N, C-alpha and C positions, 0 to 999 in steps of 0.2 A: 919660632912660630911665625907664620905668614900674617902680616898685618892686613886686616879687612879694610877695604876702601869703601867709602860711602858716597853714593850719588847725591843724597840729600841728608842734611842734618838740621833739625829744628831744635833750637835751644831756648828754653825758658820764655816762650812766647806768652804775653798777656795782652789782652785787648778789651776795652770797655766801650760801651755805646751809650749815648745820651737817650733817655726815654721820655724827655719832655722837660718843659720849664719847671725848675725847682724840684725835679724828681730825681731819685737816686740813679746813679749809673748802673747799667746792666753789664755784668762781667761775662763776656763771651769766651775768653781764654784766660786760664789761670795757671801760668807757669808750665805750659805744654812743651814737652820735649820728646822727640823720637828720631830715629835714624833709619834710612833705607840703604842697604848694601848695594853696591854696583851690580847691575845685571839681574836684579830681582824684581818681582812684582809684589807690591805691598797693597793690601786692602786697608783703607781708612774707614773705620766703622764707628757708629755712635748713634744714640737715640735722637729724636727731634730736639733741636736746640743745643746739641752737644758741642758745636763749634767747628764742624767739618768744613762748611762753606767759608767761614771766616779764615780758617787755616789755609785753604787753597788760595783765597784772595791775597793773603799776606805772602805766601810763597811766590805768587805771580806778581807781587809788588803793586797790586791794585789797592791795597790798604797798607797803612803803616801801623806796626804794633806799638803799644805803649811801652813795652819792654821786650827784650830778647832779640834774637837774630836767626837768620837762615843762611846756611852754606850750601851751595850747589857745586858739586865736585870740589869741595874744599874752598870755594871762592864766595865772596860776599854777594848776596843775591840782589843788592841794590845797584851794583855796578852795571851800567848799561852795556858794557862790553861783554858781560857774562850772560846776557839774555839769549845769546845764540846757543847756549847749552840746553835750553828749555824748548819743549813742544807742549802745546796746551789745546785740549778739546773741552769747551764748556758743556754743560748739560744740554743747553738749547742753542746750538750754533745757528747763525742766520746767514743766508746767502741771497744774492740777487738771482732769483729763480729764472730770469731770462738768459742767464749766462750758462756756459757749459763747464764741465769739470776742468778742461784744459785752460780755458780763459780764467776761471776762478783761481786755480792754482798759480797761473802766471801772474795774476794780480798780487797774490800773497808773496810770491817769490821776489817780485820787485820791491815790495815793502821790506823784505829781508836784505835787500841790497845785492841779490844774486844777479849775475849777468845772464844774457839771453841764452847762451849755450848751456850754462849750468841749469837754468830753469827747464829748458826743453828735455835735457837728459834726465833730470830728477823727476819731472812730471811723468815721463814714459815709464820709468821704473816703478814709481809709487802707484800709478793707476793699475799697473799689472799686479802689484803686490796686494792691493785691496780688492782686486777682482772687477775693476771698472775700465780695463784697457780698451774694450770694444765699445765703450759708451762715452769716450772722451769728448765727443762733439754733440752729445745729446743734451737738449735743454733740461736744466735742473727741475723745472716744474713737472717733469714726467718721472722724477725719481721718487722711490718709496722712502719711508723713514730710515730703513736699514741702509739703503744706498747712500743717503745723505750722511749717515753716521760714518760710513766707509770713506766718503769724501773728506769728512772732518778728520779722520785718522791720517789720511794722506796729507792734508794741510798741516797737521801738527808735526809730521815727519819731514817736511820740506827741507828744513835746515839741518837734517841729520843730528837731532838732539841726543844728548847723553841721558837725559831725563825727560820722560813723557808724563804729563799730568792729565788725568782723565776724570771728569766729573760725570758720573752716571752714564758710562758709554753705551750701555744696553737699554737705556730708557726708551720705552715705546716700541721695542723690537718684539717680534713674534718669536716662538721657540726656535725656528730655523735660523732667524737672524741672530739670536743670542748664541747659538752654537757656532755660527760662522764668526762672530765677534771673538769668542773664546779662542778659536783656532788662529785668528789673525793676531791677537795679542801674544799668543805663545810663539808665533813666528817672529814677531818683532823682538820679543825677549831673547830668542835664540840668536839674534844678531848683536846682542850685547847691550841693548837699551834697557835702562831701569824704568819701571813704571809705578807711579802712585795712582791708585784707582779708588775713588770714593764711590761707594754703592750702598744701597739699602737692601740688595738682594743677597742674602747670606749664602744661599746654595751656589750662586754664581761665584761669589768670592772664594768659597771653599774649593771650587773646581779650578779657578784660574790662578789664585795667589799662592805664593810660597811663604810670604810674611804677612803679619797682621799688626795693626795698631788700632786699639779700641780706645776711644775717648768718651768721657762723660763729664758734663758740667765744666767743660773747658780744660779738663785734666786727662792725662794719659792713665788708663787703668790696666792696660795690658799691652805688651809688645813682645814680639819674637817670631820665630818661624812657626809654621803650622804644626810641624812635628813636635816642637817644644810645648806649644800651648794646648794641642789636642791629643797629646800622646796618651799612653796607657793610663787608665784611671784605676779606680778601686773595685772595678767590676769585671766579671768574666762573662763570656757569651758561649753558649753551647748550641750548635745547630743539630737538630734531631731529624732523622728520617721517620722514626716511629716514636711517638710520644706515649709514655706509660700512663698518662692521665693522672698525674699526682693530685692528691686531694688538697683542699685549701689549707688544712692544718699543717701538712708537710711543707707546702709552699711558704707559709708564714714562718715556720720554724727556721727555714733556710734563707729567709729574706728574698725569695725568688719571685720572678714575674715572667709571664709569657708576653713577648713583644708581638708575636703572631703565633700561628699554629706550630711553627718549627723552631723558633728561637727562644731560648730560655736565658734570662739575665739574672745574675745573683752576685753577692759580694765575693771578692777574691778569697777572703778568709774561709769561705764555705766550699771551696773547690773540691777538696778530697771527699768530704761527706756527701756533696751533691752528686759526684760521680758514682760513689757507692750506691746511693739511693736510686739513681737512674739505671745503672747496670743491673742491680738487683731486681728492679721492676721490669726488666726486659726491654729497655729503651735501646734503640740503635743510634749511636752517636756518629755524626758525620764530621764534626769539627768542634774543637774547643780552643778558644783564643781570648786574650785580654780584649776588653771592649774599649774602643776609642770613642770619646764623646764627640758629639756633633758640634759644628760651629755655633748653631743656634743655642744649644745647651750651655756652651762656654760663654757666649755673648750674654745670655740672660743671667749667668752666675756673676758676671762683672757689673752689669748695669741694672739688674733687677728686671721688672716687667715693662720697662719703658719701651715704647714702640720705636723701632729703627726706621729712620727716614731722614728727610732733609730738613734743614733749619740752619740758623746762623751758627 
């Protein structure tokens, strides 16, 4: 059996914060562990205060944990020589708005120790990749939020990282900008880069990511591929062209409910009896299939009714 390689391994991370003089410590992470396979996109999810931001800061070595470690491509994350394996886009990147994309990326390239020839070639490629090739000499103060996010992606990819860390990459984007960001991240993944994406937008994560890690109160409560976590549940779905208008008593007897005028949901165990009832009532059935739960349903089943969003 082929051994799965991991771009990122988080092992037993714990982190506490001081809350004031003579006050008890606040536990932000409590033995958190998860792993991201190479070449995959993982969504890091959790309610307010779950520990997402603390986790990202530790991975980036902005914070030191009380306990635990992080491996990036199997290497210790604290070794400065391994930082070249990482690219990072914070939730709110800041730039000198009087600069241009080309000058901004050139500055970051020099910080990375790249030579002038490398920088020029890499800038040309990346600005084309993120759709800013024709705007390389335009002042950043004329850029929209979406354009600045694209520039941030380019900055994070300058050193050709094997792991890309993104904190709310679609924050503040309009629907068109979000769709463009999804396409861009999928193109980056296709080139072999693993991506860890922290977001509070569940629908976006469901469309972009192929793996999930859900954390709550500093602990991992679910991890795996989308297919594993959101696979077939205990319900069936029938799509109807003609609804026989089942009475309430019949619906209750079968544990059925209408999602809309054409979709009937009911327990898997009632499939045979439900089909007999529908066909006998003259229904025209277009499709019958196991129902996959939504990411929102799965998320709430793991963390309760806590609101998803940012926090330590």
